[in-house]
C-alpha positions as CSV (number, residue, x, y, z in Angstrom):
1,M,90.3,75.3,91.9
2,E,88.3,77.6,89.7
3,L,91.0,80.3,90.1
4,I,93.8,77.9,89.0
5,E,91.7,76.9,86.0
6,K,91.2,80.5,85.0
7,L,95.0,81.2,85.4
8,N,95.8,78.2,83.2
9,W,93.5,79.6,80.5
10,R,95.2,83.0,80.3
11,Y,97.3,83.9,77.3
12,A,99.2,86.9,75.9
13,S,97.3,89.0,73.4
14,K,98.8,89.0,70.0
15,A,96.3,91.3,68.4
16,M,93.5,93.6,69.5
17,N,89.9,93.3,68.3
18,G,89.2,97.0,67.8
19,K,86.8,97.2,70.7
20,K,87.2,99.9,73.4
21,V,87.5,98.6,76.9
22,A,84.9,100.2,79.2
23,Q,86.2,102.7,81.7
24,D,84.8,100.8,84.7
25,K,86.9,97.8,83.7
26,I,90.0,100.0,83.4
27,D,89.2,101.4,86.8
28,T,88.9,97.9,88.3
29,I,92.2,96.9,86.7
30,I,94.0,99.9,88.2
31,E,92.4,99.3,91.6
32,A,93.4,95.6,91.6
33,A,97.0,96.6,90.7
34,S,97.0,99.1,93.6
35,L,95.9,96.4,96.0
36,A,98.3,93.7,94.8
37,P,100.9,92.6,97.4
38,T,104.3,94.2,96.8
39,S,107.6,94.3,98.6
40,S,107.3,96.4,101.8
41,G,103.7,97.2,100.8
42,L,104.8,100.4,99.0
43,Q,103.3,99.8,95.6
44,P,106.7,101.0,94.1
45,F,105.3,101.9,90.7
46,E,103.1,104.4,89.0
47,I,100.5,103.3,86.4
48,F,99.9,105.5,83.4
49,V,96.8,104.9,81.3
50,I,97.6,106.0,77.8
51,T,94.7,106.6,75.3
52,N,96.1,109.4,73.2
53,P,97.0,107.9,69.8
54,E,100.0,110.2,69.2
55,V,101.5,109.2,72.6
56,K,100.9,105.5,71.8
57,E,102.6,105.9,68.4
58,K,105.7,107.4,70.1
59,I,105.7,104.5,72.6
60,R,105.3,102.0,69.7
61,S,108.4,103.3,68.0
62,I,110.5,102.3,71.1
63,A,108.6,99.1,71.9
64,W,109.8,97.0,69.0
65,N,107.1,98.4,66.7
66,Q,104.5,96.2,68.2
67,S,101.1,96.9,66.7
68,V,99.3,96.0,70.0
69,I,100.7,99.3,71.4
70,T,98.7,101.4,69.0
71,D,95.8,99.0,68.3
72,C,94.6,98.9,72.0
73,S,92.0,101.2,73.4
74,H,94.0,101.7,76.6
75,L,97.7,101.2,77.1
76,L,98.8,100.6,80.7
77,V,102.4,101.6,81.4
78,F,103.9,100.5,84.7
79,A,106.8,102.8,85.7
80,A,108.8,101.2,88.6
81,W,110.5,103.5,91.1
82,D,114.2,103.7,90.5
83,T,114.8,104.0,94.3
84,D,112.8,104.3,97.5
85,T,113.0,107.8,98.8
86,A,111.6,109.2,102.1
87,D,109.1,111.3,100.1
88,R,107.8,108.2,98.2
89,I,107.7,106.1,101.4
90,N,105.9,109.0,103.2
91,K,103.4,109.4,100.4
92,M,102.4,105.7,100.6
93,F,102.2,105.6,104.4
94,D,100.3,108.8,104.6
95,H,97.8,107.6,102.0
96,T,97.3,104.3,103.9
97,N,96.9,106.2,107.2
98,S,94.3,108.4,105.5
99,I,92.3,105.5,104.1
100,R,92.4,103.6,107.5
101,G,91.8,106.8,109.5
102,T,94.4,105.9,112.0
103,K,98.1,105.5,112.8
104,Y,99.6,103.0,115.2
105,E,103.1,102.7,116.6
106,G,104.1,99.5,114.9
107,W,103.2,100.9,111.5
108,E,105.1,104.1,112.2
109,N,108.1,102.1,113.4
110,Y,108.0,100.2,110.1
111,R,108.0,103.5,108.2
112,K,111.1,104.5,110.1
113,M,112.8,101.2,109.4
114,L,112.2,101.7,105.6
115,W,113.6,105.2,105.7
116,N,116.8,103.7,107.1
117,S,117.1,100.8,104.7
């Protein structure tokens, strides 16, 4: 129940407080996003961490001029894949195999199924 209580507490930030988020917290957020369940397990997105003020200013101009874009210490931009390609599928499967240190037939059959879909 504690998780549900914490989820009910969450809210959208309307303004930043000027504090810089510690890098270890940013790293944890990025790792959590990479471990989140996604369709086909492919993590079909890239996450860009933007800290450069000039880049954030350019993004702000196309993001309805929201001040939170430039006032935050780290801006996380999720860029979704436009399509699943064999290269993208292979990159994710190869990465997973590298982490697990193994391949197995069922996993490789799943890779082939995704290539064909």
